[in-house]
Structures are given as structure tokens and as C-alpha cells.
C-alpha positions in Angstrom: -0.1 0.0 0.0 1.3 3.5 -0.9 1.6 6.0 1.8 -0.2 9.0 1.7 1.1 12.2 0.7 2.5 14.8 3.3 1.4 18.0 3.1 3.1 20.6 1.3 4.3 23.7 2.8 6.9 26.2 1.9 8.7 25.4 5.3 9.6 22.0 3.8 11.6 23.6 0.9 15.1 22.9 0.7 17.6 25.7 0.0 19.8 24.0 -2.2 19.6 20.8 -4.7 22.4 18.5 -5.1 22.8 16.9 -8.6 24.8 14.0 -9.6 25.4 14.8 -13.1 26.7 12.0 -15.1 28.1 12.6 -18.7 28.8 9.4 -20.5 29.7 8.3 -24.0 29.8 11.7 -26.3 30.9 10.2 -29.4 29.0 12.3 -32.0 27.2 14.6 -29.7 27.9 18.0 -27.7 27.5 17.2 -23.9 28.8 20.6 -23.3 25.7 22.2 -24.1 24.0 20.1 -21.3 26.8 20.9 -18.9 26.4 24.8 -19.7 22.4 24.6 -18.8 23.1 22.8 -15.8 26.1 25.4 -14.6 23.7 28.1 -14.9 21.4 27.1 -12.2 20.5 28.5 -9.2 20.9 27.1 -5.8 22.8 23.8 -6.4 25.4 22.2 -5.8 26.6 19.5 -8.5 28.9 16.8 -8.9 30.3 15.8 -12.2 31.0 12.4 -13.5 32.8 12.4 -16.8 32.8 9.0 -18.8 33.3 7.3 -15.3 34.2 3.8 -15.3 31.6 1.0 -13.3 33.6 1.0 -10.3 33.3 5.0 -10.0 29.8 5.4 -11.0 28.9 2.4 -8.5 31.0 3.6 -5.6 29.5 7.1 -6.1 26.0 5.9 -6.0 26.3 3.7 -2.9 27.8 7.0 -0.8 25.9 8.6 2.0 25.4 11.9 0.3 21.9 12.6 -0.8 21.2 13.7 -4.7 18.2 15.4 -5.2 18.5 15.2 -8.8 20.3 12.3 -10.7 21.3 13.6 -14.5 22.5 11.6 -17.1 23.6 12.7 -20.5 25.1 10.6 -23.7 23.8 7.5 -25.4 21.3 5.0 -24.3 18.8 2.3 -25.6 15.7 0.5 -24.3 15.2 -3.2 -24.0 12.4 -4.3 -26.3 10.2 -4.8 -24.0 10.4 -1.5 -22.2 11.2 -2.8 -19.0 14.7 -1.5 -18.7 17.6 -0.1 -20.8 21.2 0.6 -21.3 23.2 3.4 -20.6 26.8 4.2 -22.3 28.8 5.5 -19.1 31.8 5.7 -21.1 33.5 4.8 -24.4 33.6 1.1 -23.7 31.1 0.2 -21.2 27.4 0.0 -21.6 25.3 -0.7 -18.5 21.6 -2.4 -18.0 19.9 -0.4 -15.3 19.3 -3.8 -13.8 23.1 -3.9 -12.9 22.5 -0.4 -10.8 19.3 -1.7 -9.6 20.5 -1.7 -5.6 22.9 1.2 -5.9 20.1 3.0 -7.4 17.4 1.9 -5.0 20.0 3.1 -2.4 20.0 6.8 -3.9 16.2 6.8 -4.2 15.5 6.0 -0.8 18.0 8.5 0.4 16.0 11.1 -0.7 15.9 11.3 -4.7 13.5 13.5 -6.3 13.8 13.8 -9.6 16.0 11.3 -12.7 16.6 13.3 -16.0 18.0 11.2 -18.9 18.7 13.5 -21.7 19.4 10.6 -24.3 18.1 8.4 -26.6 15.2 5.7 -26.4 14.5 6.0 -22.8 11.3 4.8 -21.9 13.0 1.5 -20.6 14.8 3.5 -18.3 12.1 5.5 -17.1 10.1 2.3 -16.4 13.0 0.8 -14.7 13.6 3.9 -12.2 9.7 4.0 -11.5 9.6 0.4 -10.5 12.4 1.7 -8.0 10.3 4.4 -6.7 12.0 7.5 -8.2 9.3 10.2 -7.8 9.7 12.0 -11.0 11.8 10.9 -14.4 12.1 12.8 -17.7 13.5 10.6 -20.7 13.1 11.0 -24.6 10.7 8.3 -25.8 12.9 7.5 -29.0 15.9 8.9 -31.1 16.6 12.5 -30.3 18.6 15.0 -32.8 21.3 16.4 -30.2 19.8 20.1 -30.6 16.2 19.0 -29.7 17.7 17.5 -26.6 20.0 20.5 -25.7 17.5 23.0 -26.5 14.9 21.2 -24.1 16.9 20.7 -21.3 17.7 24.1 -21.5 14.0 25.2 -21.9 13.1 23.0 -18.9 15.7 24.0 -16.5 15.5 27.8 -17.1 11.7 27.4 -16.4 11.8 25.0 -13.5 14.5 26.5 -11.7 12.3 30.2 -11.7 9.9 28.3 -8.9 7.1 27.3 -11.5 5.5 23.9 -10.7 7.7 20.7 -12.4 4.8 20.3 -15.0 4.1 23.5 -16.0 7.8 23.8 -17.0 7.9 20.7 -18.8 4.9 21.4 -20.7 5.9 25.1 -21.3 9.5 23.4 -22.7 7.6 21.0 -25.1 5.6 23.9 -26.1 8.8 25.5 -27.0 10.6 22.7 -29.1 7.5 23.6 -31.7 9.2 26.4 -33.1 12.1 23.9 -34.1 12.9 22.7 -37.6 12.2 19.1 -36.5 8.6 17.6 -36.9 7.4 16.2 -34.2 10.1 17.1 -31.9 7.3 18.1 -29.2 6.0 14.7 -28.5 9.7 12.8 -27.7 10.4 14.1 -24.0 8.0 12.2 -21.5 7.8 12.6 -17.8 6.7 9.8 -15.8 5.5 10.1 -12.2 5.5 7.8 -9.1 2.0 7.3 -7.5 3.5 8.3 -4.2 5.8 11.5 -5.8 4.7 14.5 -3.5 4.7 18.4 -5.4 8.0 19.3 -6.6 9.5 22.8 -6.9 13.3 24.2 -7.3 14.5 25.9 -4.3 13.9 29.5 -3.6 16.0 31.1 -1.2 13.7 34.1 -1.1 11.1 31.8 0.5 13.3 30.6 3.1 14.6 34.4 4.1 10.7 35.5 4.1 10.1 32.5 6.5 13.3 33.3 8.4 11.9 37.3 8.8 8.6 35.9 9.7 9.6 33.3 12.4 11.7 36.0 13.6 8.9 38.5 13.7 6.9 35.8 15.6 9.6 35.4 18.3 10.1 38.8 18.9 6.3 39.6 19.1 6.2 36.7 21.5 9.0 38.2 24.0 7.1 41.6 23.8 3.7 39.7 25.0 5.3 37.8 27.7 7.8 40.1 29.0 
């Protein structure tokens, strides 16, 4: 039985998101644009893995650190039955997500909120991650032109990081793809939500500052009242 959703409150918002960014095999594609889009984000701490070895990737996933967002860019391919898929983490190694099932489950249980796989043919990846309980997953449903992948990521992150809802940012980013020269590009990005997922919003430090100021005002009033 799924646990009920807890009440959403600004007081529960983090002041910063931690991102694990995996840049895999880049043959024939330009991952520098993906990196640029991530580096522009406000209120984040990013750990970069560039074409990691299997040992390095697994070691990082098993660490105690909490990751709010797991990001992958590179090459990927879903299994025919769409239950899982492979990601090319470097020029030599292509890993099935089933191999990473236990470390990925650890990351999910440690607070992962969103996984973004900016790579081709990702429906199998989305299904595998949803089975692990990842709240939100964004993938590309089929082969995607490099420019479309880059532009979607830029549009989505720019919108989401302003404080609008995840779904609104996703819809706006897809709408913006209509104006590219690739027919049908708007249908390629897909978002999958786990049934127990809670509302997701980008960390906005001004919210925290306002809450802190409000708490200080209340505390001061209490002092005046009871002194």
C-alpha cells in the first residue's frame, strides 16, 4: 500500500538541490551544452562524473550523500519490452539499469526527487526507475536529434528553476520545441510520475528568507507579549 502524500509546505522546501551529473559517452554528440545548462542553475551543488568507470559510478551511487536530482547525458537504448535499458557511461561500457538496481534504490531511498536522462530511447529507463520508486523521471521516448535534446534541457531547466511547478516547466519546454525545425520534436520528451510522488518545486532562497523573517517577527512579538 502506498503511503499518503504529506502536506506540502514552504517550510519543507530545501534551500539548495544537490545534483549528480553523469556525462557518458559523447561520441557524435555535444554534451558541453548540457553541462552549460546545468551550470547556469541557481541554488545547486553539482558533482560531475565524466565518462566514469563502472567501479567509480557504483561507488558514487553507494555513498551516503543525498542527491536530489540524478542527471545523465549521453547514449542510451531501451530493451524491446521497455522494462529497462542501457546507458553508455563511457566509450567502452554500456550498463543495463538492472545492474545498477541496488545502488539506484539506495539513492532513491536517500531522497532522490527527479531523474533526467537526456539521451535517446529512454522509455525502458523510465520504467526501470519508476519501479524503484523514483518520484519523477524525464526521458526521451525515441532517438532525439542532439539540438532538440539540448534545447529541451535548456528550456526546461530555465523554467523550472524560476519556481514554477515541474509539470508547468515541462509543458512550456515542450511547447517551445514546436518552433524548431524538427517535425514531431514536441512529442519526444516524456515525464513519468510515481504514484507516491509529492509536489516538486525548485529551491528558492527568497522563500526561506521570508519564512526566517516571519519566524523572527513572531518570536519578537512573543517576547514583547510575555515580558
